[in-house]
MDAnalysis code that builds the backbone (N, CA, C; Angstrom):
import MDAnalysis as mda
import numpy as np

u = mda.Universe.empty(546, n_residues=182, atom_resindex=np.repeat(np.arange(182), 3), trajectory=True)
u.add_TopologyAttr("name", ["N", "CA", "C"] * 182)
u.add_TopologyAttr("resid", np.arange(1, 183))
u.add_TopologyAttr("resname", ["UNK", "UNK", "UNK", "UNK", "UNK", "UNK", "UNK", "UNK", "UNK", "UNK", "UNK", "UNK", "UNK", "UNK", "UNK", "UNK", "UNK", "UNK", "UNK", "UNK", "UNK", "UNK", "UNK", "UNK", "UNK", "UNK", "UNK", "UNK", "UNK", "UNK", "UNK", "UNK", "UNK", "UNK", "UNK", "UNK", "UNK", "UNK", "UNK", "UNK", "UNK", "UNK", "UNK", "UNK", "UNK", "UNK", "UNK", "UNK", "UNK", "UNK", "UNK", "UNK", "UNK", "UNK", "UNK", "UNK", "UNK", "UNK", "UNK", "UNK", "UNK", "UNK", "UNK", "UNK", "UNK", "UNK", "UNK", "UNK", "UNK", "UNK", "UNK", "UNK", "UNK", "UNK", "UNK", "UNK", "UNK", "UNK", "UNK", "UNK", "UNK", "UNK", "UNK", "UNK", "UNK", "UNK", "UNK", "UNK", "UNK", "UNK", "UNK", "UNK", "UNK", "UNK", "UNK", "UNK", "UNK", "UNK", "UNK", "UNK", "UNK", "UNK", "UNK", "UNK", "UNK", "UNK", "UNK", "UNK", "UNK", "UNK", "UNK", "UNK", "UNK", "UNK", "UNK", "UNK", "UNK", "UNK", "UNK", "UNK", "UNK", "UNK", "UNK", "UNK", "UNK", "UNK", "UNK", "UNK", "UNK", "UNK", "UNK", "UNK", "UNK", "UNK", "UNK", "UNK", "UNK", "UNK", "UNK", "UNK", "UNK", "UNK", "UNK", "UNK", "UNK", "UNK", "UNK", "UNK", "UNK", "UNK", "UNK", "UNK", "UNK", "UNK", "UNK", "UNK", "UNK", "UNK", "UNK", "UNK", "UNK", "UNK", "UNK", "UNK", "UNK", "UNK", "UNK", "UNK", "UNK", "UNK", "UNK", "UNK", "UNK", "UNK", "UNK", "UNK", "UNK", "UNK", "UNK", "UNK", "UNK", "UNK"])
u.atoms.positions = np.array([
    [83.301, 73.070, 86.985],
    [83.387, 74.489, 86.768],
    [82.370, 75.211, 87.653],
    [82.686, 76.398, 88.021],
    [81.813, 77.198, 88.870],
    [80.686, 77.791, 88.039],
    [79.475, 77.730, 88.602],
    [78.322, 78.351, 87.961],
    [77.608, 79.166, 89.029],
    [77.543, 80.468, 88.812],
    [76.909, 81.368, 89.770],
    [75.607, 81.861, 89.162],
    [74.504, 81.482, 89.771],
    [73.202, 81.867, 89.243],
    [72.544, 82.961, 90.069],
    [72.927, 83.062, 91.347],
    [72.354, 84.079, 92.222],
    [73.465, 84.773, 92.977],
    [73.326, 86.070, 93.150],
    [74.321, 86.831, 93.897],
    [74.028, 86.769, 95.394],
    [72.784, 86.862, 95.774],
    [72.459, 86.765, 97.194],
    [71.615, 85.520, 97.440],
    [71.858, 84.930, 98.601],
    [71.131, 83.698, 98.954],
    [70.396, 83.824, 100.281],
    [70.749, 84.814, 101.060],
    [70.209, 85.031, 102.408],
    [70.668, 83.975, 103.407],
    [71.468, 83.023, 102.957],
    [71.891, 81.944, 103.864],
    [72.929, 82.413, 104.887],
    [73.511, 83.567, 104.680],
    [74.504, 84.069, 105.622],
    [74.009, 85.171, 106.520],
    [72.730, 85.419, 106.493],
    [72.164, 86.534, 107.245],
    [72.291, 86.397, 108.759],
    [72.547, 85.223, 109.243],
    [72.686, 85.022, 110.694],
    [74.124, 84.762, 111.115],
    [75.055, 85.165, 110.233],
    [76.456, 85.087, 110.616],
    [77.150, 83.781, 110.322],
    [76.557, 82.965, 109.469],
    [77.185, 81.710, 109.063],
    [77.313, 81.691, 107.547],
    [78.249, 80.903, 107.073],
    [78.423, 80.742, 105.634],
    [78.878, 79.313, 105.348],
    [78.853, 78.958, 104.090],
    [79.223, 77.597, 103.704],
    [80.603, 77.572, 103.068],
    [81.346, 76.544, 103.409],
    [82.588, 76.258, 102.709],
    [82.260, 75.538, 101.403],
    [83.254, 75.332, 100.596],
    [83.063, 74.687, 99.308],
    [82.528, 73.273, 99.399],
    [82.739, 72.622, 100.539],
    [82.229, 71.249, 100.712],
    [80.852, 71.220, 101.364],
    [80.242, 72.409, 101.545],
    [78.905, 72.488, 102.117],
    [78.877, 72.655, 103.626],
    [80.007, 72.501, 104.297],
    [80.080, 72.670, 105.741],
    [79.731, 74.112, 106.115],
    [78.863, 74.276, 107.118],
    [78.484, 75.611, 107.597],
    [79.366, 75.975, 108.779],
    [79.847, 77.222, 108.770],
    [80.669, 77.736, 109.870],
    [80.319, 79.199, 110.117],
    [80.697, 79.666, 111.310],
    [80.529, 81.075, 111.614],
    [81.422, 81.893, 110.673],
    [80.942, 83.044, 110.288],
    [81.730, 83.914, 109.414],
    [82.994, 84.414, 110.105],
    [83.008, 84.348, 111.431],
    [84.194, 84.752, 112.191],
    [85.231, 83.635, 112.290],
    [84.959, 82.480, 111.725],
    [85.870, 81.338, 111.741],
    [87.206, 81.725, 111.118],
    [88.285, 81.224, 111.684],
    [89.630, 81.555, 111.210],
    [89.827, 81.143, 109.743],
    [89.127, 80.122, 109.292],
    [89.233, 79.719, 107.877],
    [88.669, 80.811, 106.972],
    [87.535, 81.399, 107.348],
    [86.981, 82.494, 106.548],
    [87.871, 83.726, 106.619],
    [88.511, 83.935, 107.753],
    [89.464, 85.050, 107.873],
    [90.601, 84.868, 106.863],
    [91.123, 83.660, 106.770],
    [92.201, 83.380, 105.823],
    [91.734, 83.576, 104.384],
    [90.564, 83.047, 104.067],
    [90.018, 83.199, 102.709],
    [89.830, 84.683, 102.386],
    [89.313, 85.432, 103.336],
    [89.099, 86.868, 103.131],
    [90.390, 87.627, 102.933],
    [91.431, 87.265, 103.664],
    [92.721, 87.932, 103.499],
    [93.327, 87.647, 102.134],
    [93.177, 86.429, 101.652],
    [93.651, 86.083, 100.304],
    [92.866, 86.890, 99.273],
    [91.565, 87.000, 99.466],
    [90.719, 87.765, 98.554],
    [91.132, 89.237, 98.540],
    [91.420, 89.802, 99.711],
    [91.844, 91.202, 99.794],
    [93.171, 91.416, 99.070],
    [94.097, 90.503, 99.233],
    [95.377, 90.602, 98.524],
    [95.141, 90.588, 97.018],
    [94.246, 89.724, 96.576],
    [93.916, 89.627, 95.155],
    [93.340, 90.947, 94.644],
    [92.483, 91.568, 95.434],
    [91.883, 92.840, 95.035],
    [92.937, 93.935, 94.901],
    [93.893, 93.984, 95.832],
    [94.969, 94.980, 95.719],
    [95.802, 94.746, 94.468],
    [96.078, 93.497, 94.155],
    [96.836, 93.218, 92.935],
    [96.051, 93.679, 91.704],
    [94.740, 93.506, 91.720],
    [93.919, 94.006, 90.626],
    [94.014, 95.516, 90.502],
    [94.014, 96.226, 91.616],
    [94.157, 97.675, 91.612],
    [95.507, 98.087, 91.020],
    [96.544, 97.399, 91.430],
    [97.888, 97.718, 90.941],
    [98.010, 97.456, 89.442],
    [97.369, 96.400, 88.970],
    [97.556, 95.968, 87.584],
    [97.094, 97.000, 86.560],
    [96.238, 97.923, 86.952],
    [95.758, 98.910, 85.978],
    [96.811, 99.956, 85.624],
    [97.864, 100.083, 86.427],
    [98.862, 101.136, 86.207],
    [100.280, 100.620, 85.988],
    [100.435, 99.367, 85.587],
    [101.776, 98.833, 85.369],
    [101.926, 98.363, 83.922],
    [103.117, 97.948, 83.573],
    [103.401, 97.505, 82.211],
    [102.598, 96.248, 81.870],
    [102.457, 96.016, 80.580],
    [101.754, 94.815, 80.115],
    [102.432, 93.557, 80.637],
    [103.755, 93.562, 80.678],
    [104.500, 92.409, 81.193],
    [104.077, 92.098, 82.624],
    [104.055, 93.129, 83.464],
    [103.670, 92.927, 84.863],
    [102.184, 92.602, 84.974],
    [101.350, 93.202, 84.133],
    [99.919, 92.890, 84.148],
    [99.691, 91.401, 83.910],
    [100.406, 90.823, 82.957],
    [100.242, 89.400, 82.650],
    [100.674, 88.530, 83.831],
    [101.755, 88.901, 84.479],
    [102.221, 88.140, 85.638],
    [101.243, 88.278, 86.808],
    [100.752, 89.480, 87.025],
    [99.774, 89.702, 88.094],
    [98.508, 88.900, 87.815],
    [98.062, 88.883, 86.566],
    [96.867, 88.114, 86.205],
    [97.054, 86.630, 86.524],
    [98.231, 86.106, 86.222],
    [98.529, 84.700, 86.530],
    [98.469, 84.471, 88.040],
    [99.051, 85.385, 88.793],
    [99.052, 85.264, 90.253],
    [97.637, 85.402, 90.808],
    [96.845, 86.309, 90.244],
    [95.460, 86.453, 90.712],
    [94.692, 85.149, 90.515],
    [94.925, 84.479, 89.420],
    [94.268, 83.192, 89.201],
    [94.736, 82.173, 90.239],
    [96.047, 82.176, 90.529],
    [96.570, 81.290, 91.572],
    [95.943, 81.602, 92.926],
    [95.705, 82.886, 93.202],
    [95.080, 83.238, 94.476],
    [93.644, 82.732, 94.552],
    [92.951, 82.671, 93.424],
    [91.632, 82.030, 93.423],
    [91.781, 80.538, 93.684],
    [92.825, 79.916, 93.090],
    [93.105, 78.505, 93.401],
    [93.337, 78.329, 94.898],
    [94.088, 79.258, 95.482],
    [94.375, 79.185, 96.912],
    [93.092, 79.333, 97.727],
    [92.218, 80.237, 97.309],
    [90.931, 80.376, 97.987],
    [90.112, 79.100, 97.906],
    [90.133, 78.459, 96.746],
    [89.426, 77.185, 96.580],
    [90.041, 76.112, 97.463],
    [91.372, 76.111, 97.556],
    [92.093, 75.172, 98.421],
    [91.613, 75.340, 99.863],
    [91.524, 76.588, 100.312],
    [91.097, 76.856, 101.687],
    [89.608, 76.562, 101.903],
    [88.804, 76.739, 100.856],
    [87.352, 76.584, 100.988],
    [86.907, 75.134, 101.072],
    [87.775, 74.207, 100.689],
    [87.441, 72.780, 100.765],
    [88.527, 72.105, 101.603],
    [88.312, 72.061, 102.926],
    [89.367, 71.578, 103.813],
    [89.688, 70.091, 103.692],
    [88.713, 69.286, 103.275],
    [88.924, 67.841, 103.237],
    [88.488, 67.284, 101.888],
    [89.096, 66.198, 101.506],
    [88.671, 65.493, 100.300],
    [89.290, 66.049, 99.031],
    [88.712, 65.646, 97.929],
    [89.211, 66.056, 96.616],
    [88.904, 67.533, 96.394],
    [89.932, 68.282, 96.059],
    [89.756, 69.708, 95.811],
    [90.956, 70.231, 95.042],
    [90.781, 71.403, 94.489],
    [91.878, 72.105, 93.845],
    [92.868, 72.513, 94.928],
    [94.124, 72.186, 94.759],
    [95.144, 72.515, 95.750],
    [96.289, 73.276, 95.091],
    [96.840, 74.220, 95.829],
    [98.078, 74.875, 95.392],
    [99.152, 73.796, 95.395],
    [99.956, 73.757, 94.342],
    [101.005, 72.735, 94.300],
    [102.390, 73.366, 94.180],
    [103.394, 72.533, 94.265],
    [104.781, 73.018, 94.294],
    [105.168, 73.737, 93.006],
    [104.559, 73.408, 91.872],
    [104.906, 74.099, 90.622],
    [104.509, 75.577, 90.685],
    [103.443, 75.893, 91.398],
    [103.017, 77.283, 91.545],
    [103.991, 78.042, 92.448],
    [104.499, 77.382, 93.473],
    [105.510, 77.983, 94.342],
    [106.788, 78.210, 93.547],
    [107.190, 77.232, 92.758],
    [108.414, 77.338, 91.957],
    [108.320, 78.459, 90.924],
    [107.145, 78.669, 90.344],
    [106.966, 79.772, 89.404],
    [107.272, 81.102, 90.091],
    [106.749, 81.277, 91.303],
    [107.000, 82.519, 92.055],
    [108.493, 82.675, 92.323],
    [109.152, 81.596, 92.718],
    [110.589, 81.656, 92.987],
    [111.365, 82.078, 91.744],
    [110.987, 81.561, 90.588],
    [111.667, 81.930, 89.330],
    [111.473, 83.414, 89.029],
    [110.284, 83.920, 89.303],
    [110.044, 85.343, 89.074],
    [110.868, 86.211, 90.023],
    [110.992, 85.777, 91.266],
    [111.830, 86.516, 92.223],
    [113.253, 86.587, 91.692],
    [113.797, 85.456, 91.292],
    [115.169, 85.414, 90.790],
    [115.334, 86.289, 89.557],
    [114.385, 86.242, 88.648],
    [114.451, 87.010, 87.409],
    [114.447, 88.513, 87.679],
    [113.505, 88.980, 88.466],
    [113.393, 90.418, 88.724],
    [114.482, 90.908, 89.672],
    [114.854, 90.104, 90.636],
    [115.857, 90.534, 91.607],
    [117.248, 90.663, 90.988],
    [117.493, 89.934, 89.912],
    [118.812, 89.975, 89.261],
    [119.175, 91.378, 88.788],
    [118.172, 92.199, 88.462],
    [118.432, 93.552, 87.953],
    [118.560, 94.596, 89.062],
    [118.342, 94.194, 90.305],
    [118.339, 95.142, 91.420],
    [119.681, 95.160, 92.150],
    [120.051, 96.337, 92.629],
    [121.242, 96.449, 93.464],
    [120.955, 95.827, 94.831],
    [121.957, 95.171, 95.417],
    [121.759, 94.632, 96.774],
    [121.434, 95.756, 97.759],
    [120.678, 95.420, 98.770],
    [120.282, 96.400, 99.783],
    [121.271, 96.429, 100.940],
    [121.455, 97.610, 101.528],
    [122.244, 97.716, 102.750],
    [121.413, 98.325, 103.880],
    [120.087, 98.413, 103.651],
    [119.154, 98.881, 104.660],
    [117.753, 98.413, 104.277],
    [116.790, 98.639, 105.155],
    [115.401, 98.315, 104.847],
    [114.807, 99.395, 103.954],
    [113.856, 98.996, 103.107],
    [113.189, 99.921, 102.207],
    [111.949, 100.479, 102.893],
    [111.819, 101.808, 102.870],
    [110.620, 102.458, 103.397],
    [109.565, 102.425, 102.293],
    [108.365, 101.910, 102.582],
    [107.338, 101.850, 101.546],
    [107.046, 103.226, 100.952],
    [106.973, 103.273, 99.649],
    [106.691, 104.528, 98.958],
    [107.359, 104.551, 97.604],
    [107.805, 105.732, 97.224],
    [108.394, 105.909, 95.908],
    [107.292, 106.213, 94.918],
    [107.160, 105.409, 93.881],
    [106.088, 105.604, 92.903],
    [104.761, 105.132, 93.487],
    [103.670, 105.608, 92.889],
    [102.349, 105.187, 93.351],
    [102.195, 103.674, 93.234],
    [102.644, 103.111, 92.110],
    [102.520, 101.660, 91.914],
    [103.326, 100.891, 92.951],
    [104.505, 101.391, 93.263],
    [105.331, 100.728, 94.269],
    [104.673, 100.805, 95.645],
    [104.135, 101.980, 95.978],
    [103.472, 102.140, 97.277],
    [102.282, 101.192, 97.401],
    [101.495, 101.071, 96.328],
    [100.363, 100.141, 96.350],
    [100.838, 98.695, 96.431],
    [101.944, 98.392, 95.768],
    [102.500, 97.040, 95.825],
    [102.936, 96.712, 97.254],
    [103.462, 97.712, 97.970],
    [103.817, 97.495, 99.379],
    [102.574, 97.154, 100.201],
    [101.454, 97.825, 99.908],
    [100.213, 97.507, 100.615],
    [99.816, 96.058, 100.315],
    [99.856, 95.686, 99.045],
    [99.520, 94.304, 98.680],
    [100.441, 93.321, 99.385],
    [101.722, 93.653, 99.462],
    [102.701, 92.782, 100.130],
    [102.323, 92.571, 101.590],
    [101.923, 93.633, 102.271],
    [101.577, 93.481, 103.691],
    [100.280, 92.692, 103.868],
    [99.351, 92.828, 102.927],
    [98.113, 92.040, 102.996],
    [98.420, 90.565, 102.748],
    [99.330, 90.287, 101.828],
    [99.745, 88.895, 101.583],
    [100.387, 88.329, 102.847],
    [101.205, 89.113, 103.537],
    [101.808, 88.642, 104.798],
    [100.730, 88.326, 105.826],
    [99.698, 89.189, 105.887],
    [98.600, 88.926, 106.823],
    [97.871, 87.646, 106.444],
    [97.652, 87.453, 105.150],
    [97.002, 86.221, 104.688],
    [97.830, 85.010, 105.093],
    [99.133, 85.118, 104.925],
    [100.026, 84.014, 105.318],
    [99.897, 83.728, 106.816],
    [99.928, 84.794, 107.634],
    [99.805, 84.601, 109.084],
    [98.472, 83.954, 109.449],
    [97.408, 84.347, 108.752],
    [96.096, 83.777, 109.082],
    [96.022, 82.303, 108.696],
    [96.711, 81.907, 107.630],
    [96.731, 80.489, 107.264],
    [97.596, 79.701, 108.240],
    [98.685, 80.306, 108.691],
    [99.512, 79.655, 109.713],
    [98.685, 79.476, 110.992],
    [97.914, 80.488, 111.357],
    [97.043, 80.368, 112.529],
    [96.000, 79.275, 112.316],
    [95.392, 79.226, 111.150],
    [94.425, 78.171, 110.831],
    [95.070, 76.800, 110.975],
    [96.314, 76.703, 110.544],
    [97.047, 75.427, 110.598],
    [97.272, 74.955, 112.038],
    [97.164, 75.843, 113.007],
    [97.271, 75.447, 114.413],
    [96.051, 74.636, 114.855],
    [94.914, 74.811, 114.152],
    [93.671, 74.142, 114.518],
    [93.281, 73.032, 113.546],
    [93.603, 73.239, 112.283],
    [93.247, 72.292, 111.230],
    [94.411, 72.219, 110.254],
    [94.684, 71.054, 109.754],
    [95.749, 70.939, 108.769],
    [95.374, 71.680, 107.495],
    [96.357, 72.389, 106.954],
    [96.178, 73.058, 105.673],
    [97.273, 72.577, 104.729],
    [97.079, 72.816, 103.476],
    [98.060, 72.473, 102.461],
    [99.311, 73.326, 102.685],
    [100.425, 72.704, 102.982],
    [101.663, 73.436, 103.270],
    [102.078, 74.302, 102.087],
    [101.718, 73.903, 100.867],
    [102.073, 74.717, 99.710],
    [101.350, 76.056, 99.704],
    [100.205, 76.142, 100.366],
    [99.513, 77.426, 100.437],
    [100.320, 78.416, 101.279],
    [100.926, 77.936, 102.349],
    [101.771, 78.796, 103.181],
    [103.025, 79.176, 102.412],
    [103.656, 78.217, 101.770],
    [104.854, 78.499, 100.969],
    [104.560, 79.504, 99.863],
    [103.422, 79.311, 99.197],
    [103.057, 80.197, 98.085],
    [102.971, 81.649, 98.562],
    [102.262, 81.886, 99.654],
    [102.111, 83.254, 100.141],
    [103.425, 83.809, 100.672],
    [104.231, 82.974, 101.282],
    [105.538, 83.418, 101.755],
    [106.390, 83.904, 100.582],
    [106.432, 83.132, 99.511],
    [107.204, 83.529, 98.331],
    [106.565, 84.720, 97.622],
    [105.218, 84.744, 97.592],
    [104.546, 85.842, 96.911],
    [104.871, 87.173, 97.573],
    [104.896, 87.219, 98.884],
    [105.235, 88.488, 99.549],
    [106.663, 88.902, 99.199],
    [107.563, 87.935, 99.054],
    [108.927, 88.255, 98.617],
    [108.931, 88.805, 97.200],
    [108.154, 88.186, 96.317],
    [108.074, 88.677, 94.940],
    [107.500, 90.087, 94.907],
    [106.477, 90.338, 95.686],
    [105.889, 91.678, 95.697],
    [106.892, 92.713, 96.201],
    [107.734, 92.333, 97.161],
    [108.790, 93.241, 97.617],
    [109.758, 93.549, 96.479],
    [110.154, 92.523, 95.752],
    [111.055, 92.724, 94.614],
    [110.381, 93.617, 93.573],
    [109.096, 93.397, 93.333],
    [108.369, 94.239, 92.379],
    [108.250, 95.678, 92.873],
    [108.142, 95.877, 94.189],
    [108.138, 97.244, 94.732],
    [109.404, 97.974, 94.287],
    [110.506, 97.305, 94.410],
    [111.794, 97.892, 94.015],
    [111.869, 98.057, 92.500],
    [111.411, 97.071, 91.765],
    [111.376, 97.144, 90.303],
    [110.574, 98.367, 89.849],
    [109.434, 98.605, 90.500],
    [108.585, 99.741, 90.155],
    [109.171, 101.076, 90.589],
    [110.154, 101.052, 91.429],
    [110.876, 102.256, 91.848],
    [112.176, 102.379, 91.054],
    [112.044, 102.277, 89.728],
    [113.204, 102.456, 88.855],
    [114.312, 101.472, 89.217],
    [113.918, 100.196, 89.316],
    [114.848, 99.112, 89.690],
    [115.580, 99.395, 91.000],
    [114.870, 100.005, 91.926],
    [115.422, 100.268, 93.255],
    [116.136, 101.597, 93.384],
    [116.392, 102.271, 92.279],
    [117.125, 103.555, 92.331],
    [116.333, 104.632, 93.061],
    [115.004, 104.536, 93.041],
    [114.166, 105.532, 93.708],
    [113.627, 105.054, 95.048],
    [114.180, 103.953, 95.569],
    [113.779, 103.474, 96.890],
    [114.224, 104.464, 97.960],
    [113.380, 104.647, 98.960],
    [113.777, 105.388, 100.154],
    [114.242, 104.350, 101.170],
    [115.445, 104.517, 101.660],
    [116.004, 103.549, 102.608],
    [115.923, 104.073, 104.029],
    [115.684, 103.168, 104.942],
    [115.635, 103.499, 106.362],
    [117.030, 103.882, 106.831],
    [117.089, 104.998, 107.534],
    [118.333, 105.437, 108.175],
    [118.068, 105.399, 109.676],
    [118.593, 104.387, 110.370],
    [118.319, 104.253, 111.800],
    [118.675, 105.527, 112.582],
    [117.730, 106.003, 113.393],
    [117.955, 107.150, 114.249],
    [118.058, 108.482, 113.525],
    [117.681, 108.538, 112.284],
    [117.842, 109.752, 111.466],
    [117.195, 110.977, 112.107],
    [116.062, 110.836, 112.751],
    [115.313, 111.976, 113.253],
    [115.462, 112.212, 114.748],
    [116.499, 111.699, 115.326],
    [116.727, 111.927, 116.769],
    [117.205, 113.335, 117.012],
])
């Protein structure tokens, strides 16, 4: 279990930080970029959770915990560590199917916006996509748990579905009209 006794350590004052296995790296390292992007996505989900239904709050809370698992997965690149597994990916897929079943099929792209919660969910979705890209980039240099990439890929899809759900099950979505303003 994690035990935090001090908030500041001064060990990062020269631009380096430690991974979970004690390895020191530059803070600009692509692994820290990935961890930071996952953390940012988690923070946006926390912001969104204050203004949604209890049902969605509980699901977001579960996902936020998974994102901490994902951060732990990334923080310990080698050896025994907490890893995102296929059951966590499957949970996200089930949620996509459940929420998407109530939505009308799309015939255009959705413009981010609508309700405040939906607009914020779109921001979270784009941050999750960035986190996914940064882990894919990390994977070009070091092997990463493939389930971490799958998890974020599915999570961004779920957040898109939730954007529509928060827009009155898609009825209040603004759809892209190609060339509308020409």
